[in-house]
A tleap script that builds the chain and sets N, CA, C and O, in Angstrom:
source leaprc.protein.ff14SB
mol = sequence {
  NMET LEU ALA THR ILE HIE LEU LEU VAL GLY
  THR ALA ILE GLY LYS LEU ALA GLY ASN TYR
  PHE LEU ALA ILE PRO ILE ALA PHE VAL SER
  HIE PHE LEU LEU ASP ARG ILE PRO HIE THR
  ASP GLN LEU ALA PHE THR GLN LYS ASP THR
  ILE SER PRO GLY LYS ILE LEU SER GLY PHE
  VAL ASP VAL GLY LEU GLY ALA ILE LEU VAL
  TRP TRP LEU ALA ALA GLY ASP PRO LEU VAL
  ILE SER ALA ALA LEU ALA ALA LEU LEU PRO
  CASP
}
set mol.1.N position { 48.164 -46.334 37.100 }
set mol.1.CA position { 47.436 -46.058 38.910 }
set mol.1.C position { 48.713 -47.238 38.776 }
set mol.1.O position { 49.287 -47.883 37.899 }
set mol.2.N position { 48.730 -47.117 39.726 }
set mol.2.CA position { 50.419 -48.579 40.342 }
set mol.2.C position { 48.942 -49.430 40.771 }
set mol.2.O position { 47.777 -49.089 40.974 }
set mol.3.N position { 49.757 -50.810 40.784 }
set mol.3.CA position { 49.004 -51.623 40.712 }
set mol.3.C position { 48.649 -52.223 42.149 }
set mol.3.O position { 47.816 -53.099 42.384 }
set mol.4.N position { 49.508 -51.521 43.101 }
set mol.4.CA position { 49.654 -52.021 44.470 }
set mol.4.C position { 47.932 -51.067 44.935 }
set mol.4.O position { 47.437 -51.415 46.006 }
set mol.5.N position { 47.362 -50.243 44.323 }
set mol.5.CA position { 46.730 -49.180 44.393 }
set mol.5.C position { 45.364 -49.641 43.970 }
set mol.5.O position { 44.291 -49.508 44.559 }
set mol.6.N position { 45.579 -50.086 43.075 }
set mol.6.CA position { 44.149 -51.253 42.675 }
set mol.6.C position { 44.159 -52.487 43.176 }
set mol.6.O position { 43.311 -53.250 42.712 }
set mol.7.N position { 45.072 -53.005 44.210 }
set mol.7.CA position { 45.069 -53.955 45.008 }
set mol.7.C position { 44.172 -54.533 46.152 }
set mol.7.O position { 43.561 -55.583 46.350 }
set mol.8.N position { 44.446 -52.983 47.019 }
set mol.8.CA position { 44.172 -52.453 48.117 }
set mol.8.C position { 42.767 -52.151 48.191 }
set mol.8.O position { 42.020 -52.620 49.050 }
set mol.9.N position { 42.365 -51.239 47.133 }
set mol.9.CA position { 41.066 -51.042 46.935 }
set mol.9.C position { 39.903 -52.096 46.675 }
set mol.9.O position { 38.804 -52.045 47.228 }
set mol.10.N position { 40.490 -53.511 45.319 }
set mol.10.CA position { 39.744 -54.153 45.429 }
set mol.10.C position { 39.900 -54.812 46.650 }
set mol.10.O position { 38.745 -54.388 46.620 }
set mol.11.N position { 40.124 -55.411 47.702 }
set mol.11.CA position { 40.853 -55.385 49.030 }
set mol.11.C position { 39.523 -54.524 49.775 }
set mol.11.O position { 38.425 -54.942 50.145 }
set mol.12.N position { 39.869 -53.737 49.801 }
set mol.12.CA position { 38.845 -52.634 50.872 }
set mol.12.C position { 37.336 -53.475 50.061 }
set mol.12.O position { 36.473 -54.015 50.753 }
set mol.13.N position { 37.264 -53.430 48.412 }
set mol.13.CA position { 35.285 -53.823 48.578 }
set mol.13.C position { 34.602 -55.260 49.219 }
set mol.13.O position { 33.529 -55.521 49.762 }
set mol.14.N position { 36.410 -56.418 48.680 }
set mol.14.CA position { 35.672 -57.643 49.101 }
set mol.14.C position { 35.547 -57.468 50.663 }
set mol.14.O position { 34.417 -57.804 51.018 }
set mol.15.N position { 36.227 -57.112 51.566 }
set mol.15.CA position { 35.946 -56.737 52.919 }
set mol.15.C position { 34.611 -56.458 53.604 }
set mol.15.O position { 34.088 -56.893 54.630 }
set mol.16.N position { 34.110 -55.241 52.315 }
set mol.16.CA position { 33.192 -54.256 53.173 }
set mol.16.C position { 31.964 -55.391 52.270 }
set mol.16.O position { 31.334 -55.928 53.181 }
set mol.17.N position { 31.520 -55.828 51.143 }
set mol.17.CA position { 30.821 -55.862 50.013 }
set mol.17.C position { 30.194 -57.592 50.939 }
set mol.17.O position { 28.975 -57.587 51.115 }
set mol.18.N position { 30.806 -58.674 51.371 }
set mol.18.CA position { 30.534 -59.410 52.305 }
set mol.18.C position { 29.985 -60.462 50.949 }
set mol.18.O position { 29.967 -61.655 51.253 }
set mol.19.N position { 29.685 -60.234 49.970 }
set mol.19.CA position { 29.786 -61.287 49.046 }
set mol.19.C position { 29.571 -61.641 47.745 }
set mol.19.O position { 28.503 -61.135 47.402 }
set mol.20.N position { 30.092 -62.298 46.800 }
set mol.20.CA position { 30.882 -61.916 45.249 }
set mol.20.C position { 30.100 -61.501 44.872 }
set mol.20.O position { 30.369 -60.311 44.709 }
set mol.21.N position { 28.302 -61.893 44.301 }
set mol.21.CA position { 28.425 -60.982 43.376 }
set mol.21.C position { 27.859 -59.466 43.762 }
set mol.21.O position { 26.976 -58.778 43.250 }
set mol.22.N position { 28.643 -59.273 44.751 }
set mol.22.CA position { 28.922 -57.653 44.519 }
set mol.22.C position { 30.183 -57.050 44.930 }
set mol.22.O position { 30.419 -55.843 44.962 }
set mol.23.N position { 30.862 -57.868 45.199 }
set mol.23.CA position { 32.532 -57.708 45.456 }
set mol.23.C position { 33.347 -57.414 43.892 }
set mol.23.O position { 34.109 -56.502 43.570 }
set mol.24.N position { 32.629 -59.054 42.800 }
set mol.24.CA position { 33.535 -58.487 42.087 }
set mol.24.C position { 33.095 -57.927 40.517 }
set mol.24.O position { 33.404 -58.360 39.406 }
set mol.25.N position { 32.368 -56.947 40.870 }
set mol.25.CA position { 31.574 -56.865 39.320 }
set mol.25.C position { 31.808 -54.972 40.411 }
set mol.25.O position { 32.029 -53.908 39.831 }
set mol.26.N position { 31.689 -55.093 41.714 }
set mol.26.CA position { 32.052 -53.729 41.998 }
set mol.26.C position { 33.436 -53.263 42.333 }
set mol.26.O position { 33.685 -52.309 43.069 }
set mol.27.N position { 34.480 -54.169 41.610 }
set mol.27.CA position { 35.864 -54.138 42.055 }
set mol.27.C position { 36.651 -54.546 40.147 }
set mol.27.O position { 37.740 -54.603 39.577 }
set mol.28.N position { 35.961 -54.630 40.018 }
set mol.28.CA position { 36.171 -55.017 38.572 }
set mol.28.C position { 35.995 -52.616 37.753 }
set mol.28.O position { 36.657 -51.764 37.161 }
set mol.29.N position { 34.826 -52.802 38.308 }
set mol.29.CA position { 34.898 -51.377 38.005 }
set mol.29.C position { 35.522 -50.160 38.963 }
set mol.29.O position { 35.303 -48.964 38.771 }
set mol.30.N position { 36.170 -50.597 39.808 }
set mol.30.CA position { 37.005 -49.536 40.683 }
set mol.30.C position { 38.018 -48.809 39.736 }
set mol.30.O position { 38.120 -47.640 39.364 }
set mol.31.N position { 38.821 -50.107 39.458 }
set mol.31.CA position { 39.566 -49.879 38.419 }
set mol.31.C position { 39.331 -48.561 36.403 }
set mol.31.O position { 39.882 -47.863 35.553 }
set mol.32.N position { 38.296 -49.073 36.822 }
set mol.32.CA position { 38.478 -47.623 35.325 }
set mol.32.C position { 37.941 -46.448 36.138 }
set mol.32.O position { 38.011 -45.318 35.656 }
set mol.33.N position { 37.453 -46.634 37.242 }
set mol.33.CA position { 36.668 -45.305 38.184 }
set mol.33.C position { 38.415 -44.637 38.753 }
set mol.33.O position { 38.846 -43.488 38.664 }
set mol.34.N position { 39.071 -45.854 39.307 }
set mol.34.CA position { 40.292 -45.378 39.677 }
set mol.34.C position { 41.489 -44.404 38.467 }
set mol.34.O position { 42.173 -43.380 38.444 }
set mol.35.N position { 41.241 -45.179 37.900 }
set mol.35.CA position { 42.068 -44.918 36.138 }
set mol.35.C position { 41.404 -43.174 35.285 }
set mol.35.O position { 42.018 -42.531 34.434 }
set mol.36.N position { 40.488 -42.942 35.688 }
set mol.36.CA position { 39.671 -40.984 35.465 }
set mol.36.C position { 40.677 -40.472 36.725 }
set mol.36.O position { 41.209 -39.466 36.255 }
set mol.37.N position { 40.990 -40.589 37.544 }
set mol.37.CA position { 42.530 -40.240 38.400 }
set mol.37.C position { 43.555 -39.801 38.207 }
set mol.37.O position { 44.465 -40.310 38.861 }
set mol.38.N position { 44.038 -38.297 36.922 }
set mol.38.CA position { 44.569 -38.203 36.031 }
set mol.38.C position { 46.354 -38.525 37.094 }
set mol.38.O position { 46.797 -38.022 38.126 }
set mol.39.N position { 46.876 -39.571 36.150 }
set mol.39.CA position { 48.383 -40.166 36.863 }
set mol.39.C position { 49.414 -40.656 35.873 }
set mol.39.O position { 49.424 -40.584 34.644 }
set mol.40.N position { 50.392 -41.241 36.839 }
set mol.40.CA position { 51.344 -41.542 35.483 }
set mol.40.C position { 52.269 -42.626 36.399 }
set mol.40.O position { 52.718 -42.575 37.544 }
set mol.41.N position { 52.318 -43.487 35.473 }
set mol.41.CA position { 53.086 -44.630 36.899 }
set mol.41.C position { 54.771 -45.630 36.397 }
set mol.41.O position { 55.683 -45.008 35.852 }
set mol.42.N position { 54.837 -46.377 36.543 }
set mol.42.CA position { 56.017 -46.823 36.041 }
set mol.42.C position { 55.880 -47.561 34.053 }
set mol.42.O position { 56.504 -47.654 32.996 }
set mol.43.N position { 54.270 -47.969 34.890 }
set mol.43.CA position { 54.369 -49.002 33.031 }
set mol.43.C position { 53.370 -48.050 32.634 }
set mol.43.O position { 52.344 -48.705 32.451 }
set mol.44.N position { 53.079 -46.438 32.335 }
set mol.44.CA position { 52.529 -46.055 30.961 }
set mol.44.C position { 53.695 -45.511 30.265 }
set mol.44.O position { 54.463 -44.614 30.613 }
set mol.45.N position { 53.672 -46.250 29.190 }
set mol.45.CA position { 54.786 -45.845 28.321 }
set mol.45.C position { 53.830 -45.029 26.931 }
set mol.45.O position { 52.630 -45.014 26.657 }
set mol.46.N position { 54.901 -44.488 26.367 }
set mol.46.CA position { 54.115 -43.462 24.911 }
set mol.46.C position { 55.111 -44.230 24.488 }
set mol.46.O position { 56.102 -44.798 24.947 }
set mol.47.N position { 54.159 -43.978 22.744 }
set mol.47.CA position { 55.327 -44.875 22.406 }
set mol.47.C position { 56.225 -44.092 22.032 }
set mol.47.O position { 55.955 -44.314 20.852 }
set mol.48.N position { 57.106 -43.326 21.958 }
set mol.48.CA position { 58.071 -42.721 22.375 }
set mol.48.C position { 59.350 -43.258 23.101 }
set mol.48.O position { 60.505 -43.061 22.722 }
set mol.49.N position { 58.782 -44.295 24.713 }
set mol.49.CA position { 59.374 -44.892 26.273 }
set mol.49.C position { 60.058 -45.742 25.396 }
set mol.49.O position { 59.741 -46.150 24.279 }
set mol.50.N position { 61.015 -45.934 26.062 }
set mol.50.CA position { 61.524 -47.334 25.822 }
set mol.50.C position { 61.726 -48.564 27.167 }
set mol.50.O position { 62.535 -48.275 28.049 }
set mol.51.N position { 61.187 -49.513 27.233 }
set mol.51.CA position { 61.287 -50.382 28.540 }
set mol.51.C position { 62.834 -50.292 28.382 }
set mol.51.O position { 63.745 -50.560 27.599 }
set mol.52.N position { 62.451 -49.494 30.185 }
set mol.52.CA position { 64.219 -49.953 30.536 }
set mol.52.C position { 64.515 -51.341 31.651 }
set mol.52.O position { 63.698 -52.234 31.423 }
set mol.53.N position { 65.469 -51.680 32.752 }
set mol.53.CA position { 65.480 -52.322 33.652 }
set mol.53.C position { 64.759 -51.939 34.712 }
set mol.53.O position { 63.900 -52.620 35.273 }
set mol.54.N position { 65.362 -50.024 35.206 }
set mol.54.CA position { 64.497 -49.286 36.343 }
set mol.54.C position { 62.889 -49.941 36.195 }
set mol.54.O position { 62.488 -50.746 37.035 }
set mol.55.N position { 62.090 -49.536 35.125 }
set mol.55.CA position { 61.131 -49.830 35.213 }
set mol.55.C position { 60.501 -51.113 35.257 }
set mol.55.O position { 59.417 -51.378 35.776 }
set mol.56.N position { 61.160 -51.758 34.756 }
set mol.56.CA position { 60.601 -53.129 34.877 }
set mol.56.C position { 60.883 -53.542 36.206 }
set mol.56.O position { 60.250 -54.473 36.704 }
set mol.57.N position { 61.580 -53.069 36.694 }
set mol.57.CA position { 61.842 -53.725 38.416 }
set mol.57.C position { 61.023 -52.695 38.945 }
set mol.57.O position { 59.984 -53.306 39.196 }
set mol.58.N position { 60.815 -51.322 39.324 }
set mol.58.CA position { 59.545 -51.318 39.751 }
set mol.58.C position { 58.244 -51.386 39.124 }
set mol.58.O position { 57.741 -50.270 38.992 }
set mol.59.N position { 57.612 -52.250 38.738 }
set mol.59.CA position { 56.766 -53.259 37.867 }
set mol.59.C position { 56.889 -53.871 39.230 }
set mol.59.O position { 56.502 -53.498 40.338 }
set mol.60.N position { 57.534 -54.903 38.817 }
set mol.60.CA position { 57.829 -56.463 40.368 }
set mol.60.C position { 57.827 -55.465 41.530 }
set mol.60.O position { 57.055 -55.746 42.447 }
set mol.61.N position { 58.564 -54.336 41.654 }
set mol.61.CA position { 58.256 -53.862 43.667 }
set mol.61.C position { 56.216 -53.627 43.511 }
set mol.61.O position { 55.322 -54.345 43.959 }
set mol.62.N position { 56.157 -52.699 42.927 }
set mol.62.CA position { 55.032 -52.473 43.333 }
set mol.62.C position { 53.953 -53.558 42.848 }
set mol.62.O position { 52.763 -53.246 42.886 }
set mol.63.N position { 54.374 -54.927 42.357 }
set mol.63.CA position { 52.604 -55.867 42.455 }
set mol.63.C position { 53.052 -56.933 43.238 }
set mol.63.O position { 52.314 -57.814 43.679 }
set mol.64.N position { 54.424 -56.847 43.439 }
set mol.64.CA position { 54.735 -57.648 44.676 }
set mol.64.C position { 54.658 -56.964 45.994 }
set mol.64.O position { 54.773 -57.748 46.936 }
set mol.65.N position { 54.509 -55.829 46.288 }
set mol.65.CA position { 54.316 -55.011 47.875 }
set mol.65.C position { 53.152 -55.448 47.599 }
set mol.65.O position { 52.922 -56.505 48.186 }
set mol.66.N position { 51.859 -54.883 46.597 }
set mol.66.CA position { 50.589 -55.252 46.474 }
set mol.66.C position { 50.120 -56.969 46.578 }
set mol.66.O position { 48.959 -57.358 46.710 }
set mol.67.N position { 50.826 -57.475 46.521 }
set mol.67.CA position { 50.473 -59.418 46.788 }
set mol.67.C position { 50.394 -59.402 47.907 }
set mol.67.O position { 49.550 -60.052 48.525 }
set mol.68.N position { 51.593 -58.362 48.643 }
set mol.68.CA position { 51.171 -59.303 49.598 }
set mol.68.C position { 51.070 -58.602 51.007 }
set mol.68.O position { 51.268 -59.005 52.154 }
set mol.69.N position { 50.624 -57.203 50.384 }
set mol.69.CA position { 49.168 -55.893 51.139 }
set mol.69.C position { 48.056 -57.101 51.288 }
set mol.69.O position { 47.897 -57.720 52.341 }
set mol.70.N position { 47.297 -57.349 50.059 }
set mol.70.CA position { 46.554 -58.691 49.715 }
set mol.70.C position { 46.706 -59.994 50.427 }
set mol.70.O position { 45.790 -60.747 50.758 }
set mol.71.N position { 47.753 -60.128 50.582 }
set mol.71.CA position { 47.901 -61.486 51.044 }
set mol.71.C position { 47.551 -61.148 53.066 }
set mol.71.O position { 46.625 -61.501 53.796 }
set mol.72.N position { 48.328 -60.646 53.221 }
set mol.72.CA position { 47.812 -59.854 54.840 }
set mol.72.C position { 47.459 -59.268 54.821 }
set mol.72.O position { 48.166 -58.292 55.068 }
set mol.73.N position { 45.986 -58.960 54.535 }
set mol.73.CA position { 45.077 -58.378 54.910 }
set mol.73.C position { 43.581 -59.078 54.291 }
set mol.73.O position { 42.455 -58.676 54.586 }
set mol.74.N position { 43.839 -59.994 53.548 }
set mol.74.CA position { 42.991 -61.187 53.258 }
set mol.74.C position { 42.527 -62.068 54.454 }
set mol.74.O position { 41.379 -62.120 54.894 }
set mol.75.N position { 43.620 -62.754 54.908 }
set mol.75.CA position { 43.901 -63.956 55.958 }
set mol.75.C position { 42.989 -65.165 55.466 }
set mol.75.O position { 42.290 -66.047 55.966 }
set mol.76.N position { 43.538 -64.538 53.709 }
set mol.76.CA position { 42.540 -66.159 53.870 }
set mol.76.C position { 41.760 -66.426 52.656 }
set mol.76.O position { 41.539 -67.268 51.786 }
set mol.77.N position { 41.498 -65.380 53.026 }
set mol.77.CA position { 39.663 -64.944 52.768 }
set mol.77.C position { 39.488 -64.658 50.944 }
set mol.77.O position { 39.951 -63.717 50.300 }
set mol.78.N position { 38.514 -66.034 50.360 }
set mol.78.CA position { 38.958 -65.839 48.979 }
set mol.78.C position { 38.265 -65.245 48.040 }
set mol.78.O position { 38.481 -65.088 46.838 }
set mol.79.N position { 36.914 -64.756 49.126 }
set mol.79.CA position { 36.121 -63.299 48.316 }
set mol.79.C position { 36.550 -62.278 48.408 }
set mol.79.O position { 36.201 -61.550 47.479 }
set mol.80.N position { 37.832 -61.355 49.851 }
set mol.80.CA position { 39.117 -60.987 49.528 }
set mol.80.C position { 39.399 -60.972 48.574 }
set mol.80.O position { 38.859 -60.053 47.957 }
set mol.81.N position { 40.398 -61.889 47.694 }
set mol.81.CA position { 41.404 -62.277 46.970 }
set mol.81.C position { 40.559 -61.911 45.678 }
set mol.81.O position { 40.779 -61.128 44.754 }
set mol.82.N position { 39.534 -62.751 45.954 }
set mol.82.CA position { 39.573 -62.552 43.814 }
set mol.82.C position { 38.714 -61.014 43.798 }
set mol.82.O position { 38.633 -60.496 42.684 }
set mol.83.N position { 37.926 -60.088 45.230 }
set mol.83.CA position { 37.981 -58.349 44.186 }
set mol.83.C position { 38.940 -57.980 44.472 }
set mol.83.O position { 38.948 -56.782 44.187 }
set mol.84.N position { 40.400 -58.435 45.152 }
set mol.84.CA position { 41.624 -57.645 44.513 }
set mol.84.C position { 41.711 -57.960 42.831 }
set mol.84.O position { 40.998 -57.464 41.960 }
set mol.85.N position { 42.495 -58.658 42.713 }
set mol.85.CA position { 42.791 -59.674 41.616 }
set mol.85.C position { 40.804 -58.796 40.499 }
set mol.85.O position { 40.877 -58.256 39.396 }
set mol.86.N position { 39.967 -58.908 40.991 }
set mol.86.CA position { 38.995 -58.263 39.718 }
set mol.86.C position { 39.974 -56.949 39.319 }
set mol.86.O position { 40.464 -56.670 38.225 }
set mol.87.N position { 40.090 -56.170 40.749 }
set mol.87.CA position { 40.822 -54.965 40.754 }
set mol.87.C position { 41.755 -54.785 40.070 }
set mol.87.O position { 42.076 -53.602 39.966 }
set mol.88.N position { 42.570 -55.762 39.340 }
set mol.88.CA position { 43.732 -55.241 38.729 }
set mol.88.C position { 43.467 -56.015 37.293 }
set mol.88.O position { 44.423 -55.798 36.548 }
set mol.89.N position { 42.590 -56.746 36.753 }
set mol.89.CA position { 42.379 -58.040 36.113 }
set mol.89.C position { 42.096 -56.930 34.757 }
set mol.89.O position { 42.270 -57.439 33.650 }
set mol.90.N position { 41.661 -55.414 34.788 }
set mol.90.CA position { 41.589 -55.047 33.231 }
set mol.90.C position { 43.055 -54.975 32.673 }
set mol.90.O position { 43.397 -55.161 31.505 }
set mol.91.N position { 43.914 -54.641 33.833 }
set mol.91.CA position { 45.074 -54.254 33.024 }
set mol.91.C position { 46.332 -55.364 33.004 }
set mol.91.O position { 47.350 -55.131 32.353 }
savepdb mol mol.pdb
quit
């Protein structure tokens, strides 16, 4: 799954949950629930795949876009930022 999606779902959970004891575990579990959706992304490699400069660039763009959106949506709230990072942590 794209990192941006995990980060945005974690951001939403952080904004809605309102406290660390709910937000962090729920955001962490959300990662696994989202990964249950069949998907392919730029960093999903099989043993036959090779890492190319295009895949590396798309990974940086993905994480960069997600980080910018979290920064903008979180407005400096450490709870929201923590939840976003918890949602991305398993990757």
